[in-house]
N, C-alpha and C positions, 0 to 999 in steps of 0.2 A: 149449821146456820142457815138460813135460809136467803134463797137468792137475791132478794131484795134489799139484802143488807151486807151485801159483800163489797170491798172497797172500792171496784170498779162501779158498780150500780151506786154507790152514794154520790163518786163524781158526777156520774152522768146526771144524777138527780140534781147535785148542784148546778151544773151548766143549763138544764133545759129549764128548772124553773130561775135561774138565776139569769135568764135571758130579757126577765121582765126591766132589769136594771138598765139592760143595752137598749131595750127599744125606748125607755125613760127617756136616756141621754139621746138617743138618734132623733124623737120626737121634738124634745128642746131645741137642739140644736139645729135641726132642719127647720124648724118653724121659723127661728129668729133670722134664718137668711132667705127660705122660700118665699115666704110672705112678702117680704120685699122684692122677691124676683117677679113676683105674681102681680106688683102692683100696678104697672103699665096696662098687661091685657085686661085688668077689671076694673082699671082708671081708681085706685084706691086710694083715699088721703090720708095724711098722716096720722089723722084720729082712727080710721079705719084700721090700719096695719096695727097701732096699738091696742085697740080694742081685740083684735085677732089674736094676738099675741098673749093678751091678759086671760082671754078666755080658755086658752090652752092651760095656763097657771092655774086659774082657778078650779077648772073641771078635774086637774091632777088630786087638788087640794079635796074637792067634795068626794071624788071617787077613794082617796085613802082611805076616808071613816067609814065610806058605805062598805067597801070590798074587806076591810079590815074585821068590821063587824059581822059580814056575813062568811067570812072565813073560817071565825069562831063557831060561828052556829051552825053551819050548814056543811063544813069541809072545807081542806083545801082544795082538793081535786075538780070539784063541780065550781068553783070559782074559778082557778085559775084558767078552766079551758072557756069560761064564758067571756070573762076578760079579754082573750086573744081575739075573741070571735066580733067583740066591739070594736075592737083596734082596727081590725082587717076591714072592716065596714066604715068605718072613719077614713083610714087612709084612701081607700077606693074612693070615698065620697070627693075628698079633696082633689085626688088626680082629675077627676070628672067633673069637677064644681064648673058649673056656667056661670055662677055669680057669687058674689061675698055671702049672701045668705048661706048657701052652699058650703061654701068655704068655713065660715066660721061653726056649722053644724058638725062638719067632719072633724073640726080642732075640738071641739068639745066631745064629741066619741071617742078621739084618740086620749084625751087626758082622762075622761071617766075611766077609760081600758086599763090606760097606763097605771092611773093612781090606786084604783082598785086592785091590781095585780101585785103591786110591790109588797105591802105588807104581809100578803097571802105566801107569796114566792119566798118571801125572807125565812117566815114560819117553817115552809116545807123544808128549805134547806137545814134550819138548825135542827129540825126534829128528826130530819134523816140521819144528822150525824153522829159521831160517838165523841167520847171525852177525849180531849187531845187532840181532837180536829176541827170541833166546831168552829173555832176561831178562823182558821184557814178556810175553810170552805164559804161561811159567810162574807168575808172579806175578798173571795175568789169573786162574788157578785159585784163586787166595786171594781175590780180587774174587767169583768165585763161592761160597767158603766163607762169606763175609759175607752174600751175598744168603739163603743157605741159612738162617743164624742168623737174620734179619730176618723173613724169610717164617715162620719158626716162631714167633719171639716175637710175632708178628702174630697168627698164628692161636690162641697160646695166651690173649693178651689177649681176643681174641673168643671163644674158647667155651673159656675155663678152669674157666668155673663151670657147664659142661654135661654133667661126669660121662661116663659109658661113652660116650656119644654124641658127645660134642665129643672124645674119647680117639680114637675111631675116624675122625672127619675129619681129625684130626692125622696118622693113620698112612696115611689114603686120599690125602691130599697126597703124600706119600713113596711111596707103590705108582704114583700116577699118574706122578710126576716120572720113576721110575726105567722104567715102560713106556715112556714118550716116548724118552729116554734110550737103551734096548734096540734100540727101532726105529730110532732115527736113527744109533746105532753098526753097525748091520748094513751100510752102505755104506762105511763106512771100512776104507781098504785095510791090510793088514800094513805096519808099518814097514820102508822100504827098510833104514835102517841096521842094523837087527835082521838082517833076510834075510841083508844081505851079511856080516855078522859070523858068523852061524851057517854059512854057506857056508864061509867062510875056516876056521872050527873044525871043521868034518866034514871038511874036504880035508887039515887038517893031521896029518899022520903023527906029528910030533915032540910031540903033546899038547897043543894049542892049547886043544882043547876042555876042559882043567882049568881054565881061565881064567874059566869059568862056575859055579865052585864056591864057596861061601860062605868056605871057608878060606882064598881067595885075600885076602880084607877083611883078613886079618888080618897078611899078609905087607907087606913095601915093594913098590911104591911106594904104595898104598893104604890102610896102617895107621893113617897120622898123620890124615887127613882121614876117614877113619870113625870113628877115636878122638873128634876133634875135633868132628866132628858130633852122636855121640853125647851127649858132655858138654854142649855148645852147646843142643841142643834137649831133651833131658831136662830138663836144669836149668830152661830158659826156661820150657817145660811145665809145672812144679810150682806156677810162679805164675798161670799163665793158667788153669789146670785149678781151682786154689784161689779163684780169683774166680770162675770160670764155674760151679764146681760148690757152692761153699759161698758166694756172694754175698750173696744172701739172707738168709743164717744169720749174716753178718756183721753186716749191719743190724739185724736184728730181734733177734738174741740178745746182741749186743756192743753195738753202739752205740744199742738203744732205739727202732729208727726203724720202719719199717713195709715192708710186701712191695711195696705199690702203688708207695711212693718209689722205693727199689731199683728196681723194674722201667723205671720212668721214666729214670731216670740210666742204666740199663745199656742201655736202647733208644738213649738221647743218646751215649752213648759207641760204641756199635757205630755210628750213623751216620757219627760224627766219621772212625772206622777205615776204614769203606767208602770214604769220599771221599778219604782219605788213600792209600788203595791207588792210584788213578789217578796221584797224585803218584809214588809209588812205581814204576809203569808208566813212568814218563819218563824217571826219573835212573836206572833199574838198569842199564841197558846202557851208560851213560855212564862217565866217569872219575871222578864224583864218588860213585861207590856207595858205598865205606867212610865218607865223612864223614857220608851220611845214617845210616849205620849207627850210627856214635858218636852221633850225636844222636837217633836211637830208643833205644839203648842208657840214654844220661844220662834220658831222660824214665823209662823204666822202674824205674831205680835212684831217683829221685826220688818216683816214686809209691808204691814198697815202702817207702822211708825215711820218708815223711811220717807216717802212721798209727803208726810206731813210735815217731816222737822225741815227736810231739804228742799222741798217744794216738789210739786207733779211735774218731772220732766220725762223725757226719753226713757232715759236711764233710771230714773227712780221707779218710773211704772214698769219697767222691763223686769227689774229687780224684786218691785213687789209682786209680779206673776208669777216668779220663778220660785222665790221663795214662799208664796202661798201655796203653789202648786206642790212643793216637798212638805210644809206644816200640814196641809188639810189630810193628806194621806194618811198619817198617825195620830190625827187629832181632831177629826170632824166626822164624815156620815158615816165611813167605814166603822168607826169605833160606836157612832152611836146605833147602826144595826147591830152589833154584836151586843152590847149591852141591853138593847130591847130586849132581843133574844133569850137573855140568860135572867132577864130581872122579872120575868111575868110569867103565870103557869100557862099550860096549854090552852083552856079556852079564854083566854085573857089576851093573848101573844099578838096575834094579828089586828085586833082591835087597838091594843094599844100602840104600835107600830103606825099604822093606819092614822089612828089620831095627832102623833107625835108630826107625823110627816105634814099633817092637812095644817097644823100650826103652823109650822116653818113656813110653807109655801104660801101660806095665805100673810103672814109678815112680810116675807119679801116681796110679794105684789103690791102690798100698800106702801112699802118702804119704797119700793120703784117708781111711783108716781111721782116722788120727791125728789130722787138722786139727782135728774139733770139740772134741776133748779139750783140745787146745793152745788154741784161740781162746778157750775158757772160763777155762782156767787162766793163761793168760798172752799174751793176744793180742800185745802189744807185740814179747814176742819172737820171735813168728811172723813178723811183717812185719820184722822186723830180719834176720831166717834169710834171707826172700827177698830181701831186698835184698843180701844178701852172695852168694847164688845167682845174682841177677843179674849182678854184677860178675864173678863166676867163670866164668859161661857168656859173656857177651859178649867178655871178656880173652881166653879161648879161642878164640873164632873169630877176632878180629880178629887177635890173632897168627897164626895160622895161614893165614888167608886174604887178608892186608893185601896182598902183595906179587903175587898170581898174575897172569900175564899170559898163559896160554895153557890151554887145559881140554883134555878129552878129547873133549869135542862138538869142538873144532878140527879135532883128529886124524881124529876118525871122517867130517868134513865133507871134509877134505882126501883120505882116503882113497875115500870115496863119489865123488869127483870123479874120481878116477884109475880106477875101477871102470866109473863112467858113461862117460869117455874112450874106455876099451879097447872098451866095447860098442859105440860107436858107430863106431870103426876097424875092428871087425870084421863089423858089418853091411854097412858100405860094401865 
């Protein structure tokens, strides 16, 4: 067995590549807090704060599409090294930003880099894994996402009242983690499966190289999975983004609570979700995957429906956050990541992932423009809408993936084994 395929090195690859999820979460959570912290020193208006936050979200969406496509065309390694460099430059630009224009420019660079890195890093993890461990390895990236959230929340709680210096410390955290990840990734090899698929595509005179084109996703046999994953993740992300971006707004403006109380509940819910990811890692490669998915879906529906039925109070909103944290571990982003890796061949894998992430982030950004107004005008209607959205999203995923027995990754592995056997025979 070659060194790069040992169990230890596979987990190392999953960790180093999966840090994209950590940085993505850290960037989103940090910006939600730090941009507000910079408002006094920079004299930012409410509109400028909103525009700065929106620029990060839009940049992540754009970066996902670009990075996913580049990762399929030019390889995983070159792209995920370049993306870390872009994020690092962006973080330093925000730390040193003397004005609003520099701040937004830095946030755009962070967003472009983080968005471009996500689909490529997930493909790297899936292609390094072996049968029986892919689910747990891809899910491990979600664990890192939770860690990025918790670390940024913790920094915000400590330095949240420190103004510009506190914001600089929070972005310095992103810069340091990015630099360490970049250095660690230098030693990672290119994906064997990508190299094999690319070699076949280049040698195929019948046009196999066209299988790397985005338009292939809109044709059989991939269009059903591609469409279902966009519907599933984009709709589930509406609820996640609403709870994350407007959680404090709900508790303070709608329920009459406080930011500190919301922060405490949010931290508890996030911690619960973090530990449940370990449960998902245990069951996701087994026969009960869909049973846990249904459990997660029911928790998410119940969480959204409670404030719609009983009204948005401190208790119902707190319960909603906890139920949503439980439900989305088993029936949201982690499952989308895994199904995406399983549904598409090597030269389409990161392209598909990038397009799915971009669609979800774009829809969330558009919905966020209306959310505050809806919350004040008719909050019960918003939560009822989110409950219906969860039912539609999880039903779409359930009926699309419930009977899946083989995946594109299984076919990749079989092809790789044939290629390795042929190489060994020739060498002998």
